[in-house]
Structure formats: C-alpha cells, structure tokens
C-alpha positions as CSV (number, residue, x, y, z in Angstrom):
1,M,14.3,-13.3,33.9
2,K,13.2,-15.4,31.0
3,Y,15.3,-14.4,27.9
4,A,11.3,-14.3,26.1
5,E,10.6,-11.1,29.2
6,C,14.0,-9.3,27.9
7,L,13.2,-9.2,24.3
8,V,9.6,-7.4,25.1
9,Q,11.6,-4.9,27.2
10,W,14.2,-4.3,24.5
11,L,11.2,-4.0,21.9
12,K,9.6,-1.8,24.1
13,Q,12.8,0.3,24.7
14,E,13.0,0.3,20.4
15,G,9.6,2.0,20.4
16,Y,7.2,-1.1,20.1
17,G,3.8,-0.9,22.0
18,T,1.7,-3.3,20.4
19,C,1.6,-7.0,19.3
20,Y,-1.0,-9.2,17.2
21,F,-0.9,-12.4,17.7
22,V,-2.9,-15.8,17.5
23,A,-1.7,-17.8,21.1
24,G,0.0,-21.2,20.5
25,G,2.2,-23.3,22.4
26,N,5.4,-22.7,20.6
27,I,4.9,-19.2,21.8
28,M,3.9,-19.5,25.3
29,H,6.3,-17.9,27.0
30,L,7.1,-14.8,24.6
31,L,3.1,-14.2,25.2
32,D,3.5,-14.2,28.7
33,G,6.1,-11.8,28.3
34,V,4.2,-9.6,26.1
35,R,1.2,-9.8,28.2
36,K,3.3,-8.3,31.2
37,Q,4.2,-5.2,28.9
38,M,2.3,-4.5,25.3
39,R,-0.8,-4.0,23.8
40,C,-2.1,-7.0,23.1
41,I,-4.6,-7.8,20.3
42,P,-5.5,-11.1,19.5
43,V,-6.6,-11.5,16.0
44,V,-8.9,-14.7,14.1
45,H,-6.2,-15.6,11.3
46,E,-2.2,-15.4,11.7
47,V,-2.3,-13.5,8.1
48,A,-4.3,-10.4,9.4
49,A,-1.7,-9.8,12.4
50,S,0.9,-9.7,9.7
51,I,-0.9,-7.5,7.4
52,A,-2.3,-5.5,10.6
53,V,1.1,-4.9,11.2
54,E,2.4,-3.3,8.0
55,Y,-0.5,-0.8,7.8
56,H,-0.9,-0.2,11.5
57,N,3.4,1.4,11.4
58,E,2.9,2.8,8.0
59,V,0.2,5.2,9.4
60,L,2.0,6.2,12.2
61,T,3.5,9.5,12.4
62,T,7.6,10.4,12.4
63,G,9.3,11.1,15.7
64,P,9.4,9.1,18.8
65,T,6.2,6.5,19.7
66,D,6.0,3.8,22.0
67,N,3.1,2.3,19.8
68,K,5.4,0.6,16.6
69,A,3.5,-2.5,16.2
70,F,4.9,-6.4,15.5
71,A,3.4,-9.8,14.8
72,L,3.8,-13.1,17.0
73,V,3.1,-16.7,16.0
74,T,3.4,-20.1,16.7
75,A,5.7,-22.6,14.9
76,G,4.5,-24.3,11.7
77,P,1.1,-22.6,10.0
78,G,1.2,-20.1,12.5
79,L,4.7,-18.6,10.6
80,T,3.1,-19.8,7.0
81,N,-0.3,-18.2,7.5
82,A,1.7,-15.3,7.8
83,L,3.7,-15.7,4.8
84,T,1.5,-13.6,2.6
85,G,1.7,-10.6,4.9
86,L,5.3,-10.6,4.7
87,A,5.6,-11.0,1.0
88,G,3.6,-8.1,0.4
89,A,5.3,-5.7,3.0
90,Y,8.6,-6.6,0.8
91,L,7.6,-5.9,-2.1
92,E,6.0,-2.4,-0.6
93,S,9.1,-1.3,1.2
94,R,7.7,-2.1,4.5
95,E,9.0,-2.2,7.8
96,L,7.0,-6.0,9.4
97,L,8.5,-7.4,12.4
98,L,7.5,-10.9,12.7
99,I,8.3,-13.0,15.3
100,G,7.6,-16.8,16.0
101,G,8.0,-19.7,17.7
102,Q,9.9,-23.0,16.9
103,V,9.7,-26.2,18.7
104,K,12.6,-26.8,21.2
105,R,16.2,-27.2,20.2
106,E,16.5,-31.0,20.5
107,D,13.2,-31.4,18.2
108,L,14.6,-29.6,15.2
109,A,15.4,-32.0,12.4
110,P,18.4,-32.6,10.8
111,K,18.2,-31.2,7.0
112,Q,17.5,-35.0,5.5
113,L,14.3,-35.2,7.5
114,R,11.3,-33.3,6.6
115,Q,9.8,-33.1,10.3
116,L,10.9,-34.2,14.1
117,G,9.0,-32.4,16.4
118,I,5.2,-31.2,16.6
119,Q,4.2,-28.6,13.8
120,E,8.2,-27.9,13.0
121,V,8.6,-26.6,9.4
122,D,11.6,-24.5,8.5
123,G,10.0,-21.1,9.0
124,V,13.8,-19.2,8.5
125,A,14.4,-21.0,4.8
126,M,10.6,-20.3,4.0
127,A,10.6,-16.7,5.0
128,A,14.0,-15.8,3.7
129,P,12.9,-14.7,-0.1
130,V,10.7,-12.2,1.4
131,C,12.9,-10.7,4.3
132,K,15.6,-8.6,4.8
133,R,16.6,-10.6,7.4
134,S,15.8,-14.4,8.4
135,A,17.4,-15.8,11.4
136,C,16.8,-18.7,13.9
137,L,17.9,-18.0,17.6
138,L,20.1,-21.2,18.6
139,E,21.1,-19.3,21.7
140,A,20.2,-16.2,23.6
141,W,21.6,-13.3,21.9
142,D,22.6,-10.3,23.5
143,Q,20.8,-6.9,23.0
144,R,22.8,-5.2,20.9
145,R,22.8,-8.5,18.5
146,F,19.3,-8.8,18.6
147,L,18.2,-4.6,18.0
148,E,21.2,-4.9,15.1
149,A,18.9,-7.7,13.7
150,V,15.3,-5.8,14.3
151,R,16.7,-2.5,12.9
152,V,17.5,-3.7,9.5
153,G,13.9,-3.7,8.6
154,Y,13.4,0.5,8.6
155,A,17.6,0.6,7.9
156,G,17.6,1.8,3.7
157,R,14.7,0.6,1.9
158,P,12.6,-0.7,4.7
159,G,11.0,-4.5,4.7
160,P,10.4,-7.5,6.9
161,V,12.1,-9.2,9.5
162,F,11.9,-12.7,10.3
163,L,12.9,-13.8,13.7
164,E,12.5,-17.7,15.0
165,L,12.9,-18.9,18.7
166,P,12.8,-22.1,19.9
167,L,10.7,-22.8,22.9
168,D,13.5,-23.6,25.4
169,V,15.6,-20.9,23.9
170,Q,12.2,-18.5,25.1
171,A,12.6,-20.0,28.6
172,L,16.5,-19.4,29.3
173,Q,17.0,-17.4,32.7
174,V,19.2,-14.6,31.3
175,P,21.5,-12.5,33.7
176,D,20.8,-9.8,36.0
177,G,20.6,-6.4,34.3
178,W,20.7,-8.0,31.1
179,A,17.0,-6.3,30.0
180,E,18.5,-2.7,31.2
181,A,19.0,0.1,28.4
182,D,21.9,0.3,26.9
183,S,22.4,4.2,25.8
184,N,25.3,3.2,23.2
185,L,22.5,1.5,21.0
186,A,20.2,4.1,21.2
187,A,18.4,4.0,17.5
188,D,19.7,6.8,14.9
189,P,16.8,9.8,15.1
190,P,14.7,10.3,11.7
191,A,16.1,12.0,9.4
192,G,15.2,15.8,9.2
193,L,15.3,18.4,6.4
194,D,18.6,19.8,7.3
195,G,20.8,16.9,7.2
196,A,24.8,17.8,5.7
197,T,24.8,15.4,3.0
198,A,26.4,15.2,-0.5
199,K,24.1,16.8,-2.9
200,L,22.4,14.6,-5.2
201,F,21.1,17.5,-7.9
202,S,24.2,19.3,-9.5
203,E,24.1,22.3,-11.4
204,A,24.1,20.7,-14.8
205,I,21.0,18.8,-13.7
206,L,19.5,21.4,-12.3
207,E,19.8,23.5,-15.6
208,Q,18.0,20.5,-17.8
209,I,15.2,20.6,-15.9
210,R,15.1,24.5,-16.2
211,G,15.7,24.1,-19.9
212,A,13.4,21.7,-20.4
213,E,9.7,22.6,-22.1
214,R,7.8,20.1,-20.0
215,P,9.6,18.6,-16.8
216,L,7.2,16.6,-14.5
217,L,7.5,15.7,-11.0
218,L,6.7,11.9,-9.8
219,I,6.5,11.4,-6.0
220,G,6.4,8.2,-5.2
221,G,6.0,6.1,-1.6
222,G,9.6,6.4,-1.0
223,V,9.4,9.9,-0.3
224,S,7.9,10.5,2.9
225,R,4.6,12.3,4.3
226,E,6.1,13.8,6.8
227,H,8.6,15.4,4.1
228,C,5.6,16.5,1.6
229,Q,3.8,18.2,4.5
230,Q,6.7,20.2,5.7
231,L,7.9,21.3,2.2
232,R,4.0,21.6,1.0
233,E,4.2,25.3,0.3
234,Q,7.4,24.8,-1.4
235,I,6.0,21.8,-3.5
236,K,3.0,24.4,-4.5
237,R,5.4,26.9,-5.7
238,L,7.1,25.0,-8.1
239,N,6.2,26.0,-11.5
240,L,6.1,21.8,-13.0
241,P,3.3,19.8,-12.6
242,V,3.1,17.0,-9.8
243,M,2.0,13.7,-10.1
244,T,2.3,11.0,-7.7
245,T,2.3,7.3,-7.7
246,W,0.1,5.0,-5.5
247,N,2.1,4.1,-2.5
248,G,2.6,8.2,-2.6
249,A,-0.8,9.1,-3.0
250,D,-1.5,11.1,-0.2
251,R,1.6,12.9,-0.3
252,I,-0.1,15.8,-2.2
253,S,-3.9,16.8,-1.6
254,A,-6.4,16.6,-4.6
255,D,-7.0,20.3,-4.7
256,Q,-3.3,21.8,-5.3
257,E,-3.0,23.5,-7.9
258,N,0.0,22.1,-9.4
259,Y,-1.1,18.4,-8.8
260,F,-1.9,16.4,-11.9
261,G,-3.2,12.8,-10.3
262,R,-2.2,9.3,-10.3
263,P,-0.5,8.0,-13.7
264,N,-0.8,4.4,-13.9
265,T,-1.6,1.1,-15.9
266,W,-5.3,2.0,-14.2
267,G,-4.6,5.5,-13.5
268,M,-6.3,8.8,-14.3
269,R,-6.8,9.0,-18.1
270,Y,-5.6,12.8,-18.0
271,S,-2.3,12.0,-15.5
272,N,-1.5,9.1,-18.0
273,L,-1.9,12.0,-21.1
274,L,0.3,14.5,-19.5
275,L,3.1,12.1,-18.3
276,Q,3.4,10.8,-21.8
277,Q,3.8,14.1,-22.9
278,S,6.7,15.4,-20.9
279,D,9.8,15.7,-21.9
280,L,11.4,15.2,-18.8
281,L,10.4,12.6,-15.5
282,I,12.0,13.3,-12.2
283,A,11.1,10.3,-10.1
284,L,11.6,10.3,-6.7
285,G,10.8,7.2,-4.5
286,S,9.0,5.2,-7.0
287,R,10.6,2.2,-8.7
288,L,9.0,2.6,-12.3
289,G,7.3,-1.2,-11.8
290,L,5.2,-2.1,-14.8
291,Q,2.4,-0.5,-13.2
292,Q,3.7,2.0,-12.9
293,T,5.1,2.4,-16.7
294,G,2.5,0.3,-18.3
295,F,3.3,-3.2,-19.5
296,N,4.5,-1.6,-22.7
297,W,7.2,-0.5,-21.1
298,Q,9.2,0.6,-24.1
299,A,6.9,2.6,-25.0
300,F,7.0,4.6,-21.5
301,L,7.7,8.6,-21.9
302,P,8.3,8.5,-26.1
303,V,8.9,11.5,-25.9
304,G,10.8,12.3,-23.1
305,R,14.1,11.7,-20.8
306,V,13.6,9.9,-17.4
307,I,15.7,11.1,-14.0
308,Q,15.2,9.0,-11.3
309,V,16.3,8.6,-7.7
310,D,15.8,5.4,-5.9
311,I,17.4,4.7,-3.0
312,D,18.0,0.6,-4.2
313,P,20.8,0.2,-6.7
314,E,19.3,-2.8,-7.8
315,E,16.2,-0.9,-8.9
316,L,18.3,2.0,-11.0
317,A,20.0,-0.7,-12.8
318,K,17.1,-3.2,-14.3
319,P,16.6,-2.9,-17.6
320,N,13.2,-1.4,-17.9
321,P,12.2,1.3,-18.1
322,H,15.4,3.3,-20.0
323,V,16.3,5.5,-17.3
324,D,18.8,8.2,-18.4
325,L,20.0,9.5,-15.7
326,P,19.7,7.3,-12.7
327,I,20.6,8.2,-9.1
328,C,20.9,6.2,-6.1
329,G,19.9,8.1,-3.0
330,D,17.3,9.4,-0.3
331,A,14.4,10.5,-2.3
332,N,13.6,12.7,0.8
333,Q,17.0,14.9,0.5
334,A,16.0,14.9,-3.4
335,L,12.8,16.6,-2.7
336,V,14.5,19.2,-0.6
337,E,16.8,20.1,-3.0
338,L,14.3,20.4,-5.8
339,T,12.1,22.7,-4.0
340,T,15.2,24.6,-2.4
341,A,16.1,25.3,-5.9
342,D,15.9,27.7,-9.0
343,L,13.9,25.3,-11.6
344,G,12.7,28.0,-14.2
345,Q,9.5,28.5,-15.3
346,H,7.0,26.4,-17.2
347,S,3.9,28.4,-17.2
348,A,2.8,27.2,-20.5
349,W,3.0,24.0,-20.3
350,L,1.0,24.2,-16.5
351,A,-1.5,25.8,-18.9
352,Y,-1.9,23.0,-20.9
353,C,-1.7,20.4,-18.2
354,Q,-4.6,22.6,-16.6
355,Q,-6.5,22.2,-19.9
356,V,-6.2,18.5,-20.4
357,K,-6.8,17.8,-16.9
358,A,-10.5,20.0,-17.3
359,A,-11.2,18.0,-20.7
360,L,-11.0,14.6,-19.1
361,P,-13.3,13.5,-15.9
362,V,-12.3,11.0,-14.2
363,S,-15.8,9.5,-14.4
364,E,-16.5,8.8,-17.6
365,A,-19.6,8.6,-19.2
366,C,-18.5,5.4,-21.3
367,N,-19.5,3.8,-18.0
368,T,-23.2,2.2,-17.8
369,R,-25.1,0.1,-15.6
370,A,-28.6,-1.2,-15.0
371,P,-31.4,0.4,-13.1
372,G,-31.4,0.3,-9.3
373,F,-27.1,0.1,-9.1
374,L,-24.3,2.9,-8.1
375,N,-22.1,4.3,-10.2
376,P,-18.5,2.9,-8.6
377,Y,-16.6,6.2,-10.0
378,D,-19.3,8.8,-8.8
379,F,-19.6,6.8,-5.7
380,A,-15.6,7.2,-4.8
381,I,-15.8,10.9,-5.6
382,A,-18.9,11.2,-3.5
383,L,-17.2,9.6,-0.5
384,S,-14.0,11.6,-1.2
385,A,-16.3,14.8,-0.3
386,L,-18.1,13.3,2.1
387,S,-14.6,12.7,3.8
388,S,-12.7,14.5,6.5
389,A,-9.0,15.4,6.8
390,K,-8.0,13.1,9.8
391,D,-9.6,10.0,7.9
392,V,-7.4,7.5,7.2
393,V,-8.5,5.7,4.0
394,V,-7.6,1.9,2.7
395,P,-8.7,1.2,-0.7
396,C,-8.0,-2.7,-0.5
397,S,-5.6,-3.8,-2.7
398,S,-6.9,-5.6,-5.8
399,G,-9.8,-5.7,-8.4
400,G,-12.8,-3.1,-9.7
401,A,-13.2,-1.4,-5.8
402,F,-9.3,-0.4,-5.4
403,T,-8.8,0.8,-9.0
404,V,-11.9,2.8,-8.7
405,M,-10.7,4.5,-5.9
406,M,-7.2,4.9,-7.5
407,Q,-8.9,6.5,-9.6
408,A,-11.4,8.9,-8.9
409,F,-10.7,9.2,-4.8
410,A,-9.6,13.1,-4.2
411,Q,-7.5,13.0,-1.2
412,K,-7.6,15.5,1.2
413,Q,-4.0,17.1,2.9
414,G,-3.6,15.3,6.2
415,Q,-5.7,12.2,5.1
416,I,-3.3,8.8,5.3
417,L,-4.3,6.5,2.3
418,V,-2.2,3.0,2.5
419,T,-3.1,0.1,0.3
420,D,-0.7,-3.1,-0.5
421,K,-0.7,-3.3,-4.6
422,G,3.1,-5.0,-5.2
423,L,1.2,-8.4,-4.5
424,A,-2.3,-7.4,-5.2
425,S,-3.8,-9.8,-2.8
426,M,-7.6,-10.2,-2.2
427,G,-8.5,-10.6,1.5
428,Y,-5.6,-7.5,2.7
429,G,-8.5,-4.6,3.2
430,L,-10.2,-5.9,6.2
431,S,-7.0,-6.6,7.9
432,G,-5.0,-3.7,7.0
433,A,-8.0,-1.4,8.2
434,I,-7.9,-2.8,11.7
435,G,-3.9,-2.2,11.8
436,A,-4.4,1.2,10.4
437,A,-8.1,1.5,13.1
438,I,-5.3,0.5,16.1
439,A,-3.2,2.8,15.1
440,K,-4.7,5.5,14.7
441,P,-7.9,5.6,17.3
442,D,-8.8,8.9,17.1
443,S,-9.1,8.6,13.4
444,R,-11.7,7.3,11.5
445,V,-10.9,4.5,9.0
446,I,-12.4,4.2,5.7
447,L,-12.4,1.0,4.0
448,V,-13.5,0.4,0.4
449,E,-13.5,-3.5,-0.5
450,G,-15.1,-6.2,-3.2
451,D,-17.5,-8.4,-1.8
452,G,-14.5,-11.3,-3.4
453,G,-11.7,-9.8,-1.7
454,F,-13.8,-9.0,1.6
455,T,-14.8,-12.5,1.5
456,Q,-11.2,-14.0,2.3
457,N,-11.0,-12.7,5.5
458,L,-14.0,-11.7,7.0
459,Q,-13.4,-13.5,9.9
460,E,-11.5,-10.6,11.0
461,L,-15.1,-9.0,11.6
462,A,-14.8,-10.6,14.9
463,T,-11.4,-8.8,15.7
464,V,-13.8,-5.3,14.8
465,A,-16.2,-6.0,17.1
466,A,-14.1,-7.3,19.7
467,N,-12.6,-3.9,19.9
468,Q,-15.5,-2.0,18.3
469,L,-12.8,0.2,15.8
470,N,-14.0,3.2,14.4
471,L,-14.2,2.1,11.0
472,K,-16.4,2.0,8.3
473,I,-16.8,-0.9,5.9
474,F,-18.4,-0.1,2.0
475,L,-18.8,-3.4,0.2
476,F,-18.4,-3.4,-3.5
477,S,-21.5,-6.0,-4.3
478,N,-21.3,-7.0,-7.6
479,H,-21.7,-11.0,-6.5
480,G,-18.7,-11.9,-7.4
481,Y,-14.6,-11.5,-9.0
482,A,-15.0,-8.5,-11.1
483,S,-11.8,-8.5,-13.0
484,I,-11.7,-12.4,-13.3
485,R,-15.3,-12.1,-15.1
486,M,-13.4,-9.1,-17.3
487,T,-10.7,-11.2,-18.2
488,Q,-12.5,-14.5,-18.6
489,K,-15.6,-12.6,-20.5
490,N,-12.5,-10.2,-23.0
491,Y,-10.5,-13.7,-23.4
492,F,-12.7,-16.8,-23.4
493,G,-16.1,-15.2,-24.8
494,G,-17.9,-15.8,-21.5
495,A,-16.8,-18.8,-20.4
496,Y,-17.2,-18.0,-16.5
497,L,-16.0,-20.7,-14.2
498,G,-15.5,-19.2,-10.1
499,C,-15.6,-15.6,-10.8
500,D,-19.9,-15.2,-9.5
501,E,-22.5,-17.3,-8.1
502,E,-23.8,-18.4,-11.2
503,S,-20.1,-20.0,-12.0
504,G,-19.9,-22.0,-8.2
505,L,-19.2,-18.9,-6.1
506,G,-20.9,-18.4,-2.8
507,F,-21.5,-15.4,-1.0
508,P,-23.3,-14.7,2.5
509,N,-26.0,-12.7,3.2
510,W,-24.4,-9.5,4.5
511,S,-27.0,-8.2,6.8
512,L,-27.3,-11.2,8.5
513,L,-23.3,-11.7,8.7
514,F,-22.7,-8.2,10.0
515,A,-25.5,-8.9,11.9
516,A,-24.2,-11.7,13.4
517,Y,-21.5,-9.7,14.8
518,G,-23.3,-6.3,16.1
519,I,-22.0,-4.3,13.3
520,P,-24.8,-2.2,11.8
521,F,-25.5,-2.5,8.3
522,Q,-27.1,-0.6,5.6
523,Q,-27.5,-1.2,2.2
524,L,-27.0,2.1,0.0
525,E,-29.4,3.7,-2.7
526,P,-28.9,6.4,-5.5
527,G,-29.4,9.5,-3.4
528,W,-27.3,7.9,-0.5
529,I,-25.3,10.6,0.4
530,H,-28.5,12.7,1.4
531,D,-30.2,9.8,3.5
532,Q,-29.8,10.7,7.2
533,A,-29.7,6.9,8.4
534,N,-26.4,6.6,6.1
535,L,-24.9,9.7,7.2
536,G,-25.7,9.2,11.1
537,A,-24.0,5.7,11.0
538,W,-21.2,7.6,9.1
539,A,-20.9,10.1,11.9
540,S,-21.1,7.5,14.4
541,V,-18.2,6.4,16.4
542,G,-17.6,2.8,16.3
543,P,-18.0,0.4,13.3
544,A,-20.5,0.1,10.8
545,A,-20.6,-1.6,7.0
546,F,-22.5,-0.2,3.8
547,E,-23.1,-2.4,1.0
548,V,-22.5,-0.8,-2.4
549,P,-24.7,-2.6,-5.0
550,L,-22.7,-2.6,-8.4
551,D,-24.1,-4.3,-11.4
552,P,-22.7,-7.4,-12.0
553,E,-22.3,-6.2,-15.7
554,Q,-20.6,-2.8,-14.8
555,T,-17.6,-1.6,-16.9
556,F,-14.2,-0.3,-15.3
557,F,-13.1,2.0,-17.6
558,P,-11.0,3.9,-18.8
559,K,-8.0,1.0,-18.7
560,I,-5.2,-0.4,-21.0
561,S,-6.3,-2.7,-23.0
562,S,-4.2,-5.8,-24.5
563,R,-4.5,-8.5,-27.0
564,V,-3.7,-12.2,-27.1
565,K,-1.4,-12.3,-30.4
566,A,-0.6,-15.2,-32.7
567,D,2.2,-16.8,-31.0
568,G,-0.2,-16.9,-27.7
569,G,1.9,-13.7,-25.9
570,M,0.1,-10.4,-24.7
571,E,0.3,-7.2,-26.1
572,S,-0.1,-3.9,-24.4
573,N,-1.1,0.0,-25.2
574,P,1.3,2.1,-23.9
575,L,0.2,4.3,-21.1
576,H,-1.4,6.9,-23.4
577,L,-3.8,4.7,-25.4
578,M,-6.5,3.8,-23.0
579,S,-9.6,2.4,-23.6
580,P,-12.1,3.3,-25.0
581,D,-10.3,5.6,-27.5
582,L,-10.2,9.3,-27.7
583,G,-12.3,11.0,-30.7
584,E,-9.7,12.5,-33.4
585,E,-10.5,16.3,-32.3
586,E,-9.6,15.4,-28.5
587,C,-6.6,13.6,-29.6
588,R,-5.5,16.8,-31.7
589,R,-6.4,18.9,-28.7
590,L,-5.2,16.5,-25.7
591,M,-2.2,15.3,-27.3
592,R,-0.5,17.4,-29.1
593,Y,3.5,16.8,-28.1
594,L,2.6,13.0,-28.7
595,Q,1.0,14.1,-32.5
596,R,4.3,16.0,-33.0
597,S,6.9,13.5,-32.4
598,G,4.1,11.4,-34.7
599,E,3.2,8.9,-32.0
C-alpha cells in the first residue's frame, strides 16, 4: 500500500469522510487515495476549500461521526491560496485540518535558496503562525505520530493543523498491516455533563453571584451547542439575564424569557445598555476581545466586576479588559456548575432588563432610505420569522449584511448560526455556506452576504450548481462596499475611492450571472415575504438566489462612533453610548444604574 492510501485510511478511522480539494500534480498520490475512500468535493479555488472545511466541521453535531472534513491542496499556490482560511479558523478557535503537497525531497531548496523545485515554497513556515501544528513529513510517520499531530487541532483550544507531504513520501510503500486500526489509539470521547473534575466555582464565588444586585451571564463560542441544548431547561430557570457573543449566538433561542441579546461593538443597543449596567459579569468561553468590549475597553463594565472562564491562560492574562477573577478551565464545565447551583434571586434586575429591551427595538426609525429600497433590519427580522428551526444560517463575516444580521436576526431553538468575524474577511459567506450545506444535506442553508463580499468568491457558484446544494442566497445589493463608503464619508468628507461603481468598482448583472450557473434568481421588492414566486423558490429544494436592493446611502444604526483626535489617533465611545444618542428622558429611564454612578 502507498503511504498516501494509508494516511487516508487513518483519517477515515478518525472520523473524516469528506475532502474538499483543488487537484494538483504534487498531491496526485494523496488524491488517488482519497478518491477510493471518501467523498471528494472539488472547489474552484483553494481558499474556498479551507473555509468550507471550517464551516463543515462547525455545523456537525457532537458524537461519533464519519463525516468530518479536511482540505487537500497542492504545493506552492495551493497552500498560499488556502492561508486565509487557516487564519480565520485560528482566530475563531476552530478545527481545520489542511493537508498539502510538496515537491519531492530531493527538490527541496536549502535555506539560502529561494526555490529549487517547481511550485516550491516553504509552506510549513508560512502556515505556522496561524496553526497549532505545522509540519512537513520528510519520512513516513507511523499511525501514532500522525494521529497525534491531527488531534492537536481539536485538543484544548481548537485550531488549524497543516501537514505537508513531499510527493515521494506520498508514494512510499509501507509494510503490511500499517493501515489497520490500533485500538490503543482511539480518540477520547466528547466531554459529557457528568465529568468528575475539580470545581471551577468555589462556594465563595457562588456567594458573590448570589450577593450581586445585577449579575449577568455571557455565553461565548467556547460553550458548545450540545451543552446548551442539554442544559436548556436549567438555563431558562436561571434567575438572571443571559446574553451571547456572536460566536455563541445560536446557544440560546431569541424567544427565551431570560435571553437579552448579543452585546458587541455592533451589538443590539438594549444589550449593550444592560451589559454596561451589570455589577457582575460571568463570561463563559469568550475571550472578551475588542469587538466584545468595545475599542474603549477602559470603559467596559464601568459599574461592575468581571469573572472570566476561558481555556486559554494567555487570554486571561492579556491586559484588556480588566478581569477581576480569571478562571482557567472548560467553559462547558462552568456552565454545568452554574446551572446546578443556587445563584440567588434577581427578579427586580430581570424586570428592569425586560423594560429596557421593550423600549429599544432592533430596527430603529433613525435609518432612512429612498423609495423602492428595502430596510435591511426589517428584512433580517422578516427572514428570521420565515426560517425554520432546522435551518443553518450563515450571515457572511463582514460589512453591513453581517452586522445587520447579528443585530436583528432572531434565532430559533435548534438553528445553527455560523460566521467568522475574527478575521472579518470579505468573501467568506459563499464558501462557508457550501461547507455547511454539504455537512447538513437535510437542512436548508441561508446565506446573507453583501454584493462586495460575494463578488470576491463568486466563482464557487460552480460548486453550488454542480452539487445542487439546498442553499438560499440573499444578496444585499448596494453596488459597493458599504462599510468602506461609510468610512470615507465620515472621515474623509465623501472622497470615495474603490468603494462603488462611480469610484471604479465593477459588479456583474446578477440575473445573468446566476442564470449562467442555472440558479433561479429573484429580485425582492417591498412586500417580498408575501410574494408567491419568492415563497416558492424559498420552499424548493436546491439553490436559489434573491437580490435584496438597498439604498447606497443606507445608514446602519445603532453603532459605536469614533473620532479622529488632534494627534491622529482614534477615540471611541463606550458600549452604552451608541449613535444616534438617546434622548435625555430615555437616558434617565434606561441608564438608571450608570447615572447612579456618575457615568
């Protein structure tokens, strides 16, 4: 047996069943091995392969599976094209196994030489900063060594692994029996709810929560969907408000009585107001990055203390924000402990939270548009009502389409919502939706993407069409990059460059583009949710595309405003002061505890 075939068999035993790839000469033996044992999904560009793998594995349910995915790319440009996907998964703490080809060992350049073999680059060095493990197999690793490297990707804080194989190593003949499963190398089962581990929350910490006047629980992406689902009833019974980060958005359904939204730099206004008035924040599985705290992190939680549980000690040790009690441990275990403990009664605080939430709708009247265009916030609210609990929602990863969805979409119990906001790269939406649709063939996948971001990877419509994926694409069409346009308008007096068609950016005729791939296309108009043609395309099995026409001058409020200081630096408002400002009477009523502290 070739070593390449042996590796594929080991991966299959490990639970991998799908390979996303772009074919190339330097992976010909690996590709032949995959062809014989796995489902192979060819994509048009390697960046799509790495992004699709991230989303594919993110939407899979827990437990034994033979359908995890990995990406296979050739040497040189195959690896460099895939680096964006590695970086995104690294920042979001997600598993992504990338296997790359390389020239044969005798063609590897010595360190002082730029290149010897054709298409040769130092892939290991390029991938290392955004991988938990990056290595070149200069010999045939045995099963234990190979699987130990693969498992690094989902041990502890997950992240990508890049393994590079020279062409001649792929073709090596290995001894009989090498590929047979070794029962001593079985992977550890997923963590359950009854693990016997040391307690993360002492009685003294629980007493702090009981004694707090306004405690708040923030659930991040480090808490699994499975734990939240199994503990759903217990979370409902917690007598304190619960919020989620963007990565944890689908852990709690929007209609849960003690759920109070997603605070963020582009968060829901009521969520930001309530978070900032809390006197004790318990953050589980959130790294509390700048998007979560605001760029003015010094003003994060101005009247409260922070307890943070995270698996990565480096996140707990960083200087911002100030954390009063950092706890290094598994956020899933922390949630189990909190939901089985007496956390006290906080009825007055919950009633105040309901009052603030009811007073501040997510679609604010301050956003105006010209006649004939849709209101993006109202669209997101309508789309969430139209969607079902089995749907997978992919709200792209940057720009207005992304922030609108994260502010206004009301997730249902059971829905999976996946994005990659750490890298915030344009072009993630379509590739990620492809991975989600292939991983969950019995679900409808909903992609909401801006026309600017969509254009960056629209070649993957070929992958959608070839596989007839059950993917509904909603394209926010404002003929440009809305966020760039807004920046140039706010800070440079409207000196537009490369942000719309008038300043040199080109876009296709969308109806002709989708027709070229045989994908049904509709342009939405006011009242779209009652149009039978739209509803028919929505309910059909297979791909369909919908253009959402937006005013190029559409505003996106509320948001955190920033100013350029005299020294050229930037100064941002704290989370509770979103633009436009609230009226004086509203501030008195809805910022009660901030005013009490003089904020």
